[in-house]
C-alpha positions as CSV (number, residue, x, y, z in Angstrom):
1,M,141.9,91.0,115.5
2,N,141.1,87.5,116.9
3,E,137.3,88.0,116.7
4,F,137.3,87.2,112.9
5,A,139.6,85.2,110.8
6,A,139.6,87.9,108.1
7,Y,138.1,91.3,107.3
8,I,136.7,92.0,103.9
9,G,135.8,95.3,102.3
10,M,133.4,95.0,99.3
11,D,132.8,97.8,96.9
12,W,129.8,96.6,94.9
13,S,128.6,97.5,91.4
14,D,126.1,96.1,88.9
15,Q,128.5,93.7,87.1
16,K,131.4,93.1,89.5
17,H,132.6,93.8,93.0
18,D,136.1,95.0,94.1
19,L,137.2,93.2,97.3
20,C,140.0,93.9,99.8
21,L,140.7,91.0,102.2
22,V,142.9,91.4,105.3
23,D,144.0,88.1,106.9
24,A,143.7,88.6,110.7
25,A,146.6,86.2,111.5
26,T,149.2,87.7,109.2
27,G,147.8,91.2,108.4
28,D,148.4,90.5,104.7
29,K,146.1,92.4,102.3
30,E,144.7,90.9,99.1
31,F,142.7,92.5,96.3
32,L,140.5,90.8,93.8
33,V,137.5,91.4,91.5
34,L,134.4,89.2,91.9
35,R,131.9,89.0,89.1
36,H,128.3,89.4,90.1
37,T,127.0,86.0,89.1
38,P,125.5,83.3,91.4
39,E,128.2,80.9,90.2
40,A,131.1,83.2,90.9
41,I,129.8,84.3,94.3
42,E,129.2,80.6,95.3
43,A,132.7,79.6,94.2
44,W,134.3,82.5,96.1
45,A,132.4,81.8,99.3
46,A,133.2,78.1,99.1
47,S,136.9,78.9,98.8
48,L,136.8,81.2,101.8
49,R,135.0,78.6,103.9
50,Q,137.6,76.0,103.0
51,R,140.6,78.4,103.4
52,F,139.5,79.7,106.9
53,D,137.9,76.4,108.0
54,G,134.5,77.9,108.4
55,Q,135.6,80.6,110.9
56,P,133.6,83.9,110.9
57,L,134.6,86.6,108.5
58,A,133.6,90.2,108.8
59,V,132.3,91.8,105.6
60,C,131.9,95.6,105.3
61,L,129.7,96.8,102.4
62,E,127.5,99.8,101.5
63,Q,124.2,97.9,101.1
64,S,121.7,97.1,103.7
65,R,119.5,95.5,101.0
66,G,119.9,94.7,97.4
67,P,121.3,92.0,95.1
68,L,124.7,91.6,96.8
69,I,123.5,91.4,100.4
70,Y,120.8,89.0,99.3
71,A,123.4,86.8,97.7
72,L,125.6,86.8,100.9
73,L,122.8,86.1,103.3
74,K,123.0,82.3,102.7
75,Y,126.6,82.0,104.0
76,D,126.4,81.7,107.7
77,F,130.1,82.3,108.3
78,L,130.0,85.8,106.7
79,V,129.1,88.5,109.3
80,L,127.8,91.5,107.4
81,Y,128.4,95.1,108.5
82,P,126.4,97.5,106.2
83,I,127.5,101.1,106.3
84,N,125.9,104.2,105.0
85,P,127.5,105.3,101.6
86,T,127.9,108.7,103.2
87,T,130.2,107.2,105.9
88,L,132.5,105.8,103.2
89,A,132.4,109.1,101.2
90,R,133.5,111.1,104.3
91,Y,136.2,108.6,105.2
92,R,137.5,108.7,101.6
93,E,137.4,112.5,101.7
94,A,139.6,112.6,104.8
95,F,142.4,110.8,103.0
96,A,141.7,112.0,99.4
97,P,140.7,115.6,99.7
98,S,141.2,116.0,96.0
99,G,138.0,113.9,95.4
100,A,139.8,111.0,93.7
101,K,137.8,107.8,93.8
102,D,138.7,104.3,92.8
103,D,136.8,101.0,93.5
104,P,139.7,99.0,94.8
105,T,140.6,102.0,97.1
106,D,137.1,102.1,98.4
107,A,137.3,98.4,99.2
108,D,140.5,99.1,101.1
109,F,138.9,101.9,103.0
110,M,136.0,99.7,104.0
111,A,138.4,97.0,105.2
112,E,140.1,99.7,107.3
113,I,136.7,100.9,108.7
114,I,135.7,97.4,109.9
115,I,139.1,96.7,111.4
116,A,139.6,100.1,113.2
117,H,136.0,101.0,114.1
118,R,134.2,97.7,114.5
119,E,132.9,98.6,117.9
120,R,131.0,101.6,116.4
121,L,129.3,99.4,113.8
122,R,126.5,97.0,114.2
123,A,126.5,93.6,112.5
124,W,123.4,93.0,110.4
125,Q,121.0,90.6,112.0
126,P,118.2,89.8,109.7
127,E,114.7,89.3,111.1
128,D,113.0,86.0,110.8
129,E,111.6,85.0,107.4
130,K,108.0,85.9,108.3
131,T,108.9,89.4,109.4
132,R,111.2,90.1,106.4
133,T,108.5,88.8,104.1
134,L,106.1,91.3,105.7
135,A,108.6,94.1,105.5
136,Y,109.1,93.6,101.7
137,L,105.4,93.2,101.1
138,V,104.3,96.5,102.8
139,E,107.1,98.5,101.2
140,Q,106.4,97.2,97.8
141,R,102.6,97.8,98.4
142,R,103.4,101.4,99.3
143,T,105.3,101.7,96.0
144,L,102.2,100.5,94.1
145,V,100.0,103.0,96.0
146,G,102.4,105.7,94.8
147,E,102.1,104.4,91.2
148,R,98.3,104.4,91.6
149,T,98.3,108.0,92.6
150,R,100.6,108.9,89.7
151,I,98.4,107.2,87.1
152,S,95.3,108.7,88.7
153,N,96.7,112.2,88.4
154,R,97.6,111.6,84.8
155,L,94.2,110.2,84.0
156,T,92.4,113.0,85.7
157,A,94.4,115.6,83.8
158,L,93.8,113.8,80.5
159,L,90.0,113.5,81.1
160,K,89.8,117.2,81.9
161,G,91.0,117.9,78.4
162,Y,88.5,115.9,76.4
163,F,86.1,113.9,78.5
164,P,85.5,115.8,81.9
165,Q,82.1,114.2,82.5
166,V,83.7,111.0,83.7
167,L,85.1,113.0,86.7
168,Q,81.5,114.1,87.5
169,W,79.9,110.7,87.1
170,F,82.4,108.9,89.2
171,P,83.9,110.3,92.4
172,D,87.1,108.3,92.2
173,V,89.0,107.2,89.1
174,R,91.0,104.7,91.1
175,T,88.5,101.9,90.7
176,F,87.8,98.9,88.6
177,L,84.5,100.6,87.6
178,V,86.2,103.6,86.0
179,S,89.0,101.5,84.4
180,D,86.6,99.1,82.7
181,F,84.3,102.0,81.7
182,L,87.1,103.9,79.9
183,S,88.4,100.7,78.4
184,R,84.9,100.1,76.8
185,W,83.8,103.7,76.2
186,P,86.8,106.0,76.1
187,T,84.9,108.9,74.6
188,L,81.6,110.6,75.1
189,P,80.2,109.8,71.7
190,A,81.1,106.1,72.3
191,V,79.1,106.0,75.5
192,K,76.2,108.0,74.1
193,R,75.8,105.3,71.4
194,A,75.6,102.5,73.9
195,K,72.2,101.0,74.7
196,V,70.6,101.8,78.0
197,S,70.4,98.0,78.8
198,S,74.1,97.6,78.2
199,L,75.0,100.5,80.5
200,E,72.6,99.1,83.2
201,K,74.2,95.7,82.9
202,F,77.7,97.2,83.1
203,F,76.9,99.0,86.3
204,R,75.3,95.9,87.9
205,E,78.3,93.8,87.1
206,H,80.5,96.4,88.9
207,N,78.2,96.4,92.0
208,S,76.7,99.8,91.3
209,N,73.1,98.8,92.1
210,R,71.6,102.0,93.5
211,Q,68.7,102.9,91.2
212,A,69.0,106.6,91.9
213,T,72.7,106.7,91.1
214,V,72.4,104.6,87.9
215,A,69.4,106.7,86.7
216,S,71.3,109.9,87.4
217,R,74.3,108.6,85.4
218,L,72.2,107.5,82.5
219,K,70.4,110.9,82.4
220,A,73.8,112.7,82.5
221,I,75.2,110.6,79.7
222,K,72.1,111.4,77.5
223,E,72.3,115.1,78.1
224,S,76.1,115.6,78.1
225,I,77.8,117.7,75.4
226,S,81.3,117.1,74.2
227,L,83.9,119.5,75.4
228,T,85.7,119.4,72.1
229,T,85.1,118.1,68.6
230,D,88.7,118.2,67.5
231,Q,89.3,114.6,66.4
232,A,93.1,115.0,66.8
233,V,92.6,115.6,70.5
234,I,89.9,113.0,71.0
235,K,91.6,110.1,69.2
236,S,95.0,110.5,70.9
237,S,93.4,111.2,74.3
238,A,91.1,108.2,74.0
239,L,94.0,105.9,73.2
240,M,96.0,107.2,76.2
241,A,93.0,107.0,78.5
242,Q,92.6,103.3,77.6
243,A,96.3,102.7,78.2
244,L,96.1,104.4,81.6
245,A,92.9,102.6,82.5
246,A,94.6,99.3,81.7
247,Q,97.6,100.2,83.9
248,M,95.3,101.3,86.7
249,K,93.4,98.0,86.6
250,V,96.7,96.0,86.8
251,I,97.8,98.0,89.8
252,L,94.4,97.6,91.5
253,E,94.5,93.8,91.0
254,A,98.1,93.7,92.3
255,L,97.1,95.7,95.4
256,K,94.3,93.2,96.1
257,E,96.8,90.4,96.0
258,F,99.3,92.3,98.2
259,D,96.6,93.0,100.7
260,R,95.6,89.3,100.7
261,Q,99.2,88.1,101.3
262,I,99.9,90.8,103.9
263,E,96.8,89.8,105.9
264,E,97.8,86.2,105.6
265,V,101.3,86.9,107.1
266,C,99.9,89.2,109.7
267,N,97.4,86.7,111.0
268,S,100.2,84.1,111.6
269,H,102.7,86.6,113.1
270,Q,103.1,86.3,116.9
271,D,103.4,90.1,117.4
272,Y,100.7,91.4,115.0
273,H,98.1,91.8,117.8
274,L,100.3,94.4,119.5
275,F,100.1,96.8,116.5
276,E,96.5,95.8,115.5
277,S,95.4,97.2,118.9
278,L,96.6,100.8,118.0
279,P,93.8,103.2,117.2
280,G,93.1,103.5,113.5
281,S,96.0,101.2,112.5
282,G,94.0,98.8,110.4
283,T,95.7,95.9,108.6
284,V,98.0,98.1,106.4
285,Y,99.4,100.4,109.2
286,A,99.6,97.6,111.7
287,A,101.6,95.5,109.2
288,R,103.9,98.5,108.4
289,L,104.5,99.2,112.1
290,L,105.1,95.5,112.8
291,A,107.7,95.4,110.0
292,A,109.3,98.6,111.4
293,F,109.8,97.1,114.9
294,G,110.4,93.5,113.9
295,S,110.4,90.6,116.3
296,N,113.9,90.9,117.7
297,R,113.5,92.8,121.0
298,E,117.2,93.4,121.2
299,K,117.6,95.2,117.9
300,F,117.1,98.6,119.4
301,A,118.5,99.6,122.7
302,S,115.8,102.2,123.3
303,A,112.8,103.9,121.8
304,D,115.0,107.0,121.1
305,E,117.3,104.9,119.0
306,L,114.5,103.8,116.8
307,A,113.2,107.4,116.6
308,C,116.6,108.5,115.5
309,L,117.0,105.7,112.9
310,A,113.5,106.5,111.5
311,G,114.3,110.2,111.2
312,I,111.5,111.2,113.6
313,A,113.8,112.5,116.3
314,P,115.3,115.9,115.5
315,V,119.1,116.6,115.2
316,I,120.7,119.1,117.6
317,E,123.7,121.0,116.2
318,R,126.1,123.2,118.3
319,S,128.9,125.5,117.2
320,G,130.4,127.9,119.6
321,K,127.6,129.7,121.4
322,S,125.1,128.8,118.7
323,K,122.7,125.9,118.9
324,W,119.9,124.9,116.5
325,V,117.6,122.0,115.9
326,R,116.7,120.5,112.5
327,W,115.1,117.4,111.2
328,R,117.2,114.4,110.0
329,Y,118.1,114.5,106.3
330,F,119.4,110.9,106.1
331,C,117.2,108.0,107.2
332,P,115.3,105.1,105.7
333,K,112.6,107.1,104.0
334,F,109.9,104.4,104.1
335,L,110.5,103.9,107.8
336,R,110.0,107.6,108.5
337,Q,107.0,107.6,106.2
338,T,105.4,104.7,108.1
339,F,105.5,106.5,111.5
340,H,104.5,109.9,110.0
341,E,101.5,108.5,108.1
342,Y,100.3,106.5,111.0
343,A,100.6,109.5,113.4
344,G,98.5,111.6,111.0
345,E,95.9,108.8,110.8
346,S,95.8,108.4,114.6
347,V,94.5,112.0,115.0
348,L,91.2,110.8,113.7
349,H,90.9,107.9,116.1
350,S,92.7,108.8,119.4
351,F,91.5,111.4,121.8
352,W,94.9,112.3,123.2
353,A,96.6,112.2,119.8
354,K,94.0,114.7,118.4
355,A,94.5,116.9,121.5
356,Y,98.3,116.7,121.2
357,Y,98.3,117.5,117.4
358,E,96.0,120.5,118.0
359,S,98.2,121.8,120.9
360,Q,101.2,121.6,118.6
361,R,99.4,123.6,115.9
362,A,98.3,126.1,118.5
363,K,102.0,126.7,119.3
364,G,102.5,127.7,115.6
365,K,104.0,124.5,114.3
366,S,103.3,123.4,110.8
367,H,101.2,120.3,110.0
368,A,104.3,118.3,109.2
369,K,106.1,119.3,112.4
370,A,103.0,118.6,114.5
371,V,102.6,115.2,113.0
372,R,106.3,114.4,113.4
373,A,106.2,115.4,117.1
374,L,103.1,113.2,117.6
375,A,105.0,110.3,115.8
376,Y,107.8,110.7,118.3
377,K,105.4,110.2,121.2
378,W,103.7,107.2,119.4
379,I,107.1,105.5,119.0
380,R,107.7,105.6,122.7
381,I,104.3,104.2,123.4
382,M,104.7,101.5,120.8
383,W,108.1,100.7,122.2
384,K,106.8,100.0,125.6
385,C,104.0,97.8,124.3
386,W,106.4,95.9,122.1
387,Q,108.9,95.4,124.9
388,T,106.3,94.2,127.4
389,N,104.2,92.3,124.8
390,S,101.1,94.3,125.9
391,E,98.4,95.6,123.6
392,Y,97.7,99.3,123.6
393,D,94.8,100.5,125.7
394,E,93.6,104.1,125.2
395,V,91.8,104.1,128.5
396,K,94.8,103.0,130.5
397,Y,97.0,105.6,128.7
398,L,94.5,108.4,129.4
399,E,94.4,107.3,133.1
400,S,98.3,107.5,133.2
401,L,98.1,111.0,131.8
402,R,95.6,112.0,134.5
403,K,97.8,110.6,137.3
404,K,100.8,112.5,136.0
405,N,98.6,115.7,135.8
406,S,99.5,116.0,132.1
407,P,99.1,119.5,130.6
408,L,97.7,117.7,127.5
409,L,94.5,116.8,129.3
410,K,94.2,120.4,130.6
411,Y,94.6,121.6,127.0
412,A,91.9,119.2,125.8
413,A,89.5,120.3,128.6
414,S,90.0,124.0,127.9
415,N,89.6,123.5,124.1
416,P,86.5,121.3,123.6
417,E,85.2,120.8,120.1
């Protein structure tokens, strides 16, 4: 109890937070409600600093990111111990099997957890500002990519119902070209009324300069027939197409700015070159992998620990004489997605990765399982490069496989393309 001057359990919510404070010197327990405003949090933190003379205080809370933990980060005497909400739920269930739940009681439980099980918890140590900036940028960029896909699917389905020619003229609706085209000419009759010179100028302004492609589009526009003449369908669909095109354009512009800022941060980060050397990583995957590992070499005790955290390593369950293996249900989804997506991309760029993926598929594993197994191997390789500050070298890795007489190389040799 001497490590911290006090232990605090915080049950957070949108408007207020229930707190339970245990004084380490006296063991006295106090309950209070803290409003979620910058002023209230500042006044509360200042009173704690003065009361305990700036000594460290342990704070247990359910967030690892979000408004509350962002607000508490600026107070250096608060040592934050984020826990999984499931951990608190199971702890509560042990003492309240009826399912009863109350915010002050949850705060009390969290104070008990931090006091009794502190050695099993890890204090939250934020990365440096550059790494955290990169982590937020790549995650929010991936969210925008998901939004782009969602809008693309909606736009494609809409066009199929009243203006399917757009999908034939342009191979990808996720472009500025298509967004501006639909904003200007949302229906087939509208584009058929346009002058040839106007269309040619439009295509030139959008860097579509191949004469054959432009001529083919102009010819197709002239010869196209409307799918439907129902004005009720056409008017409503055209309006929606313009709305979706406007949303698509905003997202595309935002993605360009995200890419610019990600590249700017990456180029100034001391560890970026390690992940840029990975086959097929590119700026986006290299940035995501760098954010996943961070710059603190002591954050993970081993590659296996990171693989477990990311949900890539499987879970083994035993009961009596039974034993089974399953994938991890609870993990940071974006972290797992990062390793999974890069592993899938690496199959196209790495000789051994392609051979390993194919060997897993030959064993009857599904695509997802084969990629996840490959991601597990990549984590171990990245971990070694990260720990030794060494760039990845495909030739050196293949040579190490040869020296170990790896069955992977034998498989690749017996199954040439």
